[in-house]
C-alpha positions as a printed NumPy array, in Angstrom:
array([[ -10.152,  -38.604,   55.237],
       [ -10.751,  -37.526,   58.84 ],
       [  -7.006,  -37.554,   59.401],
       [  -6.423,  -35.159,   56.483],
       [  -9.115,  -32.783,   57.794],
       [  -7.552,  -32.806,   61.231],
       [  -4.132,  -31.946,   59.789],
       [  -5.627,  -29.084,   57.815],
       [  -7.324,  -27.662,   60.916],
       [  -4.113,  -27.877,   62.914],
       [  -2.196,  -26.101,   60.096],
       [  -4.661,  -23.214,   59.991],
       [  -4.49 ,  -22.843,   63.758],
       [  -0.701,  -22.671,   63.69 ],
       [  -0.805,  -20.087,   60.887],
       [  -3.204,  -17.888,   62.838],
       [  -1.008,  -18.141,   65.928],
       [   2.01 ,  -17.132,   63.855],
       [   0.177,  -14.105,   62.403],
       [  -0.867,  -13.012,   65.909],
       [   2.715,  -13.297,   67.084],
       [   3.986,  -11.279,   64.1  ],
       [   1.387,   -8.538,   64.719],
       [   2.326,   -8.384,   68.378],
       [   5.976,   -8.127,   67.404],
       [   5.192,   -5.237,   64.997],
       [   3.224,   -3.403,   67.69 ],
       [   6.037,   -3.955,   70.165],
       [   8.495,   -2.495,   67.664],
       [   6.286,    0.584,   67.092],
       [   5.885,    1.091,   70.833],
       [   9.59 ,    0.659,   71.349],
       [  10.396,    3.379,   68.8  ],
       [   7.431,    5.629,   69.546],
       [   9.659,    8.539,   70.522],
       [  11.61 ,    8.252,   67.268],
       [   8.439,    8.102,   65.184],
       [   6.914,   11.093,   66.97 ],
       [  10.156,   13.043,   66.667],
       [  10.394,   12.331,   62.914],
       [   6.81 ,   13.437,   62.348],
       [   7.372,   16.67 ,   64.313],
       [  10.611,   17.283,   62.378],
       [   8.837,   17.08 ,   59.009],
       [   6.059,   19.356,   60.258],
       [   8.654,   21.933,   61.369],
       [  10.377,   21.713,   57.98 ],
       [   7.001,   22.227,   56.259],
       [   6.279,   25.272,   58.431],
       [   9.672,   26.78 ,   57.606],
       [   9.259,   26.121,   53.868],
       [   5.773,   27.557,   53.991],
       [   7.107,   30.708,   55.608],
       [  10.106,   30.993,   53.298],
       [   8.323,   30.231,   49.991],
       [   7.014,   33.456,   48.331],
       [   3.273,   33.704,   47.967],
       [   1.911,   33.659,   44.421],
       [  -1.372,   35.29 ,   43.403],
       [  -3.279,   34.401,   40.207],
       [  -5.026,   36.887,   37.938],
       [  -7.397,   35.623,   35.225],
       [  -8.986,   37.483,   32.334],
       [ -10.971,   36.058,   29.425],
       [ -11.074,   37.053,   25.764],
       [ -13.957,   36.239,   23.453],
       [ -13.037,   34.992,   19.967],
       [ -15.648,   35.55 ,   17.244],
       [ -14.376,   32.581,   15.222],
       [ -12.715,   29.535,   16.784],
       [  -9.011,   29.534,   15.967],
       [  -6.403,   27.681,   18.012],
       [  -3.593,   29.807,   16.608],
       [  -4.739,   32.776,   18.691],
       [  -3.715,   30.972,   21.878],
       [  -0.129,   30.909,   20.603],
       [  -0.383,   34.452,   19.229],
       [  -1.282,   35.81 ,   22.68 ],
       [   2.067,   34.569,   24.04 ],
       [   3.99 ,   35.843,   21.033],
       [   6.965,   38.165,   21.441],
       [   5.002,   40.998,   19.847],
       [   2.355,   40.868,   22.587],
       [   4.939,   40.403,   25.349],
       [   7.018,   43.332,   24.056],
       [   3.944,   45.573,   24.024],
       [   3.099,   44.524,   27.602],
       [   6.639,   45.352,   28.745],
       [   6.423,   48.725,   27.044],
       [   2.932,   49.441,   28.384],
       [   3.77 ,   48.632,   32.043],
       [   7.473,   49.584,   31.888],
       [   8.308,   46.132,   33.297],
       [  11.711,   46.013,   31.604],
       [  12.871,   49.024,   33.616],
       [  13.756,   49.405,   37.289],
       [  12.597,   48.364,   39.769],
       [  11.026,   45.39 ,   37.958],
       [  13.662,   44.455,   35.346],
       [  11.482,   41.701,   33.836],
       [  12.581,   40.279,   30.496],
       [  10.552,   38.646,   27.749],
       [  11.352,   35.116,   28.905],
       [  10.436,   35.778,   32.537],
       [   7.227,   37.512,   31.52 ],
       [   6.314,   34.643,   29.194],
       [   6.825,   32.135,   32.016],
       [   4.387,   34.082,   34.224],
       [   1.636,   33.826,   31.643],
       [  -0.347,   30.799,   30.569],
       [  -3.136,   30.662,   27.983],
       [  -5.998,   28.17 ,   28.094],
       [  -8.295,   28.064,   25.043],
       [ -11.873,   26.905,   25.625],
       [ -13.12 ,   26.084,   22.074],
       [ -16.654,   25.127,   23.085],
       [ -17.214,   28.611,   24.498],
       [ -15.091,   30.459,   21.9  ],
       [ -13.119,   31.802,   24.822],
       [  -9.462,   32.158,   25.731],
       [  -8.426,   32.491,   29.369],
       [  -5.237,   34.431,   30.142],
       [  -3.71 ,   33.448,   33.492],
       [  -0.912,   35.392,   35.204],
       [   0.877,   34.195,   38.359],
       [   2.784,   36.853,   40.315],
       [   3.756,   37.513,   43.958],
       [   2.061,   40.929,   43.795],
       [  -1.734,   40.547,   43.255],
       [  -2.067,   44.065,   41.864],
       [   0.821,   43.517,   39.449],
       [  -0.676,   40.167,   38.408],
       [  -3.957,   41.912,   37.561],
       [  -2.184,   44.709,   35.681],
       [  -0.145,   42.234,   33.612],
       [  -3.209,   40.129,   32.776],
       [  -5.146,   43.225,   31.702],
       [  -2.158,   44.507,   29.677],
       [  -1.79 ,   41.154,   27.902],
       [  -5.486,   41.128,   26.993],
       [  -5.465,   44.74 ,   25.788],
       [  -2.249,   44.22 ,   23.793],
       [  -3.606,   41.043,   22.171],
       [  -6.847,   42.817,   21.179],
       [  -4.92 ,   45.803,   19.783],
       [  -2.487,   43.675,   17.781],
       [  -5.353,   41.567,   16.414],
       [  -7.194,   44.711,   15.311],
       [  -4.034,   46.166,   13.757],
       [  -3.327,   42.905,   11.927],
       [  -6.879,   42.795,   10.553],
       [  -6.724,   46.428,    9.428],
       [  -3.321,   45.876,    7.808],
       [  -4.551,   42.752,    6.029],
       [  -7.627,   44.554,    4.714],
       [  -5.539,   47.572,    3.624],
       [  -3.107,   45.341,    1.749],
       [  -6.028,   43.48 ,    0.186],
       [  -7.611,   46.752,   -1.002],
       [  -4.269,   47.912,   -2.385],
       [  -3.805,   44.584,   -4.15 ],
       [  -7.377,   44.814,   -5.435],
       [  -6.667,   48.129,   -7.178],
       [  -3.513,   46.702,   -8.742],
       [  -5.32 ,   43.566,   -9.904],
       [  -8.158,   45.694,  -11.28 ],
       [  -5.662,   47.492,  -13.541],
       [  -4.213,   44.148,  -14.604],
       [  -7.697,   42.802,  -15.373],
       [  -8.513,   45.828,  -17.528],
       [  -5.242,   45.488,  -19.444],
       [  -5.73 ,   41.729,  -19.911],
       [  -9.319,   42.252,  -21.102],
       [  -8.14 ,   44.894,  -23.574],
       [  -5.47 ,   42.552,  -24.925],
       [  -7.977,   39.703,  -25.052],
       [ -10.402,   41.791,  -27.113],
       [  -7.626,   42.795,  -29.517],
       [  -6.241,   39.274,  -29.874],
       [  -9.753,   37.861,  -30.205],
       [ -10.336,   40.151,  -33.181],
       [  -6.998,   39.083,  -34.667],
       [  -7.986,   35.478,  -34.063],
       [ -11.308,   35.918,  -35.874],
       [  -9.531,   37.607,  -38.791],
       [  -6.929,   34.829,  -38.984],
       [  -9.619,   32.158,  -38.83 ],
       [ -11.541,   33.917,  -41.608],
       [  -8.418,   34.149,  -43.78 ],
       [  -7.644,   30.47 ,  -43.248],
       [ -11.216,   29.511,  -44.127],
       [ -11.134,   31.663,  -47.29 ],
       [  -7.794,   30.2  ,  -48.372],
       [  -9.036,   26.673,  -47.715],
       [ -12.176,   27.423,  -49.734],
       [ -10.074,   28.783,  -52.614],
       [  -7.931,   25.684,  -52.491],
       [ -10.995,   23.44 ,  -52.523],
       [ -12.386,   25.369,  -55.536],
       [  -9.088,   25.018,  -57.389],
       [  -8.927,   21.336,  -56.529],
       [ -12.452,   20.882,  -57.868],
       [ -11.549,   22.866,  -61.014],
       [  -8.473,   20.678,  -61.449],
       [ -10.59 ,   17.592,  -61.095],
       [ -13.05 ,   18.917,  -63.705],
       [ -10.175,   19.864,  -66.015],
       [  -8.693,   16.396,  -65.671],
       [ -12.045,   14.85 ,  -66.537],
       [ -12.4  ,   17.187,  -69.526],
       [  -8.853,   16.307,  -70.621],
       [  -9.69 ,   12.621,  -70.426],
       [ -12.81 ,   13.25 ,  -72.549],
       [ -10.732,   15.288,  -75.049],
       [  -8.125,   12.523,  -75.349],
       [ -10.882,   10.01 ,  -75.886],
       [ -12.466,   12.268,  -78.519],
       [  -9.071,   12.71 ,  -80.249],
       [  -8.644,    8.947,  -80.325],
       [ -12.12 ,    8.593,  -81.838],
       [ -11.419,   11.296,  -84.44 ],
       [  -8.111,    9.654,  -85.357],
       [  -9.923,    6.362,  -85.824],
       [ -12.576,    8.017,  -88.037],
       [  -9.936,    9.83 ,  -90.072],
       [  -7.955,    6.628,  -90.502],
       [ -11.06 ,    4.762,  -91.673],
       [ -12.124,    7.494,  -94.102],
       [  -8.629,    7.877,  -95.484],
       [  -8.321,    4.143,  -96.042],
       [ -11.67 ,    3.975,  -97.832],
       [ -10.821,    6.959, -100.007],
       [  -7.536,    5.367, -100.946],
       [  -9.312,    2.149, -101.898],
       [ -11.887,    3.919, -104.104],
       [ -11.117,    5.809, -107.372],
       [ -11.907,    9.433, -107.362],
       [ -13.544,    9.312, -110.931],
       [ -15.508,    6.641, -112.78 ],
       [ -15.977,    6.064, -116.651],
       [ -19.592,    5.353, -117.578],
       [ -20.717,    4.136, -121.098],
       [ -24.201,    4.61 , -122.577],
       [ -26.019,    4.195, -125.888],
       [ -27.217,    7.158, -128.014],
       [ -30.577,    5.586, -128.121],
       [ -30.918,    6.266, -124.497],
       [ -30.321,    9.971, -125.06 ],
       [ -32.584,   11.263, -127.886],
       [ -31.314,   14.813, -127.655],
       [ -27.642,   13.749, -127.929],
       [ -28.596,   11.346, -130.781],
       [ -30.247,   14.135, -132.835],
       [ -27.283,   16.418, -132.236],
       [ -24.758,   13.766, -133.386],
       [ -26.908,   12.867, -136.376],
       [ -27.011,   16.456, -137.575],
       [ -23.306,   16.98 , -137.152],
       [ -22.003,   13.653, -138.357],
       [ -24.522,   12.747, -141.068],
       [ -24.333,    9.078, -140.093],
       [ -27.278,    6.826, -140.645],
       [ -29.578,    6.088, -137.803],
       [ -28.578,    2.397, -137.542],
       [ -25.026,    3.347, -137.093],
       [ -25.86 ,    5.897, -134.5  ],
       [ -27.773,    3.327, -132.516],
       [ -24.695,    1.145, -132.234],
       [ -22.491,    3.947, -130.941],
       [ -21.524,    3.959, -127.208],
       [ -20.714,    7.198, -125.411],
       [ -18.272,    7.184, -122.433],
       [ -18.599,    9.807, -119.62 ],
       [ -16.071,   10.504, -116.756],
       [ -17.867,   11.181, -113.416],
       [ -16.732,   11.765, -109.823],
       [ -17.025,    8.715, -107.604],
       [ -20.042,    9.354, -105.346],
       [ -18.202,    7.699, -102.368],
       [ -15.492,   10.344, -102.701],
       [ -18.083,   13.035, -102.872],
       [ -19.627,   11.746,  -99.675],
       [ -16.508,   10.859,  -97.606],
       [ -14.235,   13.778,  -98.474],
       [ -16.383,   16.374,  -96.652],
       [ -16.576,   14.017,  -93.689],
       [ -12.797,   13.63 ,  -93.719],
       [ -12.319,   17.402,  -93.872],
       [ -14.759,   17.867,  -91.031],
       [ -13.023,   15.146,  -88.947],
       [  -9.627,   16.768,  -89.545],
       [ -11.   ,   20.135,  -88.481],
       [ -12.523,   18.607,  -85.341],
       [  -9.231,   16.879,  -84.6  ],
       [  -7.323,   20.142,  -84.805],
       [  -9.87 ,   21.783,  -82.564],
       [  -9.542,   18.958,  -80.052],
       [  -5.767,   19.21 ,  -80.089],
       [  -5.963,   22.923,  -79.453],
       [  -8.414,   22.22 ,  -76.627],
       [  -6.044,   19.632,  -75.188],
       [  -3.167,   22.086,  -75.175],
       [  -5.322,   24.641,  -73.42 ],
       [  -6.466,   22.07 ,  -70.849],
       [  -2.891,   20.99 ,  -70.146],
       [  -1.933,   24.635,  -69.675],
       [  -4.936,   25.107,  -67.356],
       [  -3.767,   22.132,  -65.306],
       [  -0.275,   23.578,  -65.024],
       [  -1.638,   26.973,  -63.99 ],
       [  -4.022,   25.283,  -61.593],
       [  -1.16 ,   23.331,  -59.993],
       [   0.844,   26.53 ,  -59.561],
       [  -2.116,   28.294,  -57.954],
       [  -2.729,   25.329,  -55.645],
       [   0.954,   25.274,  -54.637],
       [   0.883,   29.021,  -53.927],
       [  -2.345,   28.664,  -51.961],
       [  -0.832,   25.762,  -49.997],
       [   2.138,   27.933,  -49.019],
       [  -0.198,   30.771,  -48.121],
       [  -2.402,   28.375,  -46.145],
       [   0.576,   27.019,  -44.185],
       [   1.656,   30.561,  -43.38 ],
       [  -1.866,   31.568,  -42.322],
       [  -2.363,   28.412,  -40.239],
       [   0.969,   29.046,  -38.477],
       [  -0.123,   32.603,  -37.787],
       [  -3.473,   31.312,  -36.552],
       [  -1.704,   28.816,  -34.26 ],
       [   0.49 ,   31.583,  -32.797],
       [  -2.497,   33.862,  -32.246],
       [  -4.485,   31.005,  -30.69 ],
       [  -1.607,   30.183,  -28.337],
       [  -1.306,   33.856,  -27.387],
       [  -5.052,   34.047,  -26.821],
       [  -5.041,   30.907,  -24.647],
       [  -2.141,   32.314,  -22.637],
       [  -3.991,   35.598,  -22.095],
       [  -7.137,   33.68 ,  -21.2  ],
       [  -5.19 ,   31.646,  -18.615],
       [  -3.719,   34.838,  -17.16 ],
       [  -7.179,   36.375,  -17.076],
       [  -8.543,   33.349,  -15.229],
       [  -5.676,   33.467,  -12.728],
       [  -6.17 ,   37.197,  -12.117],
       [  -9.921,   36.655,  -11.753],
       [  -9.257,   34.01 ,   -9.105],
       [  -6.971,   36.443,   -7.246],
       [  -9.669,   39.094,   -7.511],
       [ -12.257,   36.711,   -6.043],
       [  -9.882,   35.723,   -3.248],
       [  -9.198,   39.347,   -2.337],
       [ -12.91 ,   40.16 ,   -2.547],
       [ -13.666,   37.214,   -0.271],
       [ -10.889,   38.306,    2.098],
       [ -12.319,   41.821,    2.276],
       [ -15.911,   40.663,    2.726],
       [ -15.123,   37.868,    5.175],
       [ -15.455,   38.823,    8.794],
       [ -12.088,   38.523,   10.49 ],
       [ -11.703,   36.771,   13.83 ],
       [ -12.032,   39.432,   16.487],
       [ -10.692,   39.321,   20.019],
       [ -12.877,   41.055,   22.57 ],
       [ -12.725,   41.445,   26.317],
       [ -15.127,   38.916,   27.816],
       [ -14.882,   40.007,   31.469],
       [ -12.663,   42.118,   33.758],
       [  -9.603,   40.791,   35.525],
       [ -10.278,   38.452,   38.441],
       [  -7.432,   38.231,   41.023],
       [  -7.324,   35.492,   43.667],
       [  -7.835,   36.881,   47.196],
       [  -5.399,   34.418,   48.757],
       [  -2.122,   32.988,   47.455],
       [  -2.624,   29.946,   45.281],
       [   0.395,   28.173,   46.866],
       [  -0.352,   29.004,   50.571],
       [  -2.519,   26.25 ,   52.068],
       [  -0.736,   25.799,   55.445],
       [  -3.151,   23.19 ,   56.835],
       [  -2.715,   20.938,   53.854],
       [   1.031,   21.454,   53.858],
       [   1.324,   20.603,   57.565],
       [  -0.897,   17.566,   57.164],
       [   1.173,   16.319,   54.261],
       [   4.41 ,   16.992,   56.125],
       [   3.155,   15.07 ,   59.197],
       [   2.057,   12.148,   57.055],
       [   5.374,   12.083,   55.252],
       [   7.311,   12.241,   58.585],
       [   5.243,    9.467,   60.099],
       [   5.618,    7.259,   57.057],
       [   9.366,    7.9  ,   56.776],
       [   9.944,    7.209,   60.469],
       [   7.682,    4.188,   60.489],
       [   8.689,    2.381,   57.365],
       [  12.196,    3.521,   56.606],
       [  13.926,    4.206,   59.895],
       [  12.148,    2.002,   62.434],
       [  12.216,   -1.223,   60.51 ],
       [  15.63 ,   -0.444,   59.102],
       [  17.05 ,   -0.038,   62.628],
       [  15.038,   -2.9  ,   64.091],
       [  15.62 ,   -5.625,   61.54 ],
       [  18.474,   -4.701,   59.242],
       [  20.965,   -3.569,   61.912],
       [  20.624,   -6.76 ,   64.05 ],
       [  20.928,   -8.877,   60.936],
       [  24.158,   -7.105,   59.957],
       [  25.557,   -7.532,   63.479],
       [  24.597,  -11.223,   63.501],
       [  26.308,  -11.74 ,   60.137],
       [  29.499,  -10.044,   61.404],
       [  29.523,  -12.179,   64.514],
       [  29.117,  -15.396,   62.512],
       [  31.892,  -14.393,   60.145],
       [  34.674,  -12.833,   62.227],
       [  37.667,  -11.49 ,   60.329]])
């Protein structure tokens, strides 16, 4: 265990010695190439100074617009060709000596919306601070003017459309009133025709019931007539009745006076009388009455059958009329629904236009005057020189020194070990 610890301590000591030797070697290399490192740093500083002197200075002008309603589209609208063209025209930038086109002008301008503050910042970068301020102010003014013109145009078109839609609404309402009256008339006619048909159907039903009762009565009368006729045929119409003269004192005295016969003889005489059968006398009137009733019932049946035929014709005519009226009602209803749909659509357009007119449009307003940077935004010489020196030192130190110190000897050693 002690032996392992001793070996570990010796290993750490050797590693530390090696690190110290490597550090000393690095320092020796830096000291050896100190002139090269210093020269590289100075070279980069000189280059930075030259670039700083050659590069044109750029000034920044900033102006803010206040937006009444947050809308991201206004940031894009400010850089639109319409705004840029108005700026060129306002400042005469597209003419000598400036000769600035739309693309170049657009590249100078940047727009930064700030939604939380309902603000849009317009930033213009230009070598001339006065020109930068003028362009920024012109962009803001042009954007405000175009926004106002667009709002006024939109409202004017809405008012014009409102008048047109008002005329359409009046015409649609007039047509609706007319068609509604036609619809009520058609509905009334259909209801009347249906009621007539129902009455005729009920009359037909009553007539059919009456016809059934008449047929039943005819059958009953035929049965009565058949029975009476049969009984009359079975019975004789007249009957012979015999009687004694003793039973009729008056007739006996009359015969005695005329005949001169003795009384004993007269008492033995029988007198025969022919009389109508009482059954005939009773049933014949009933038979006549039944025959008369039967004829009356037959006449009634014929009339009922004719009523049914007339009723069927009237029902058929009413059915045709009802179909025609219902078709007319369907057409009027469809026309009315179409007009009602058009009226609803026009009313929605009216409400939209009214809302558009009454709704406050997003307004662009100048939030503050133009602010122009006093010094160029790209002219920080101290920072540039510091960065150039750091870059020169790093390039000389890392790239050149170690490249020359370690790579070049290694290449030479490899060539010497492998001669051609």
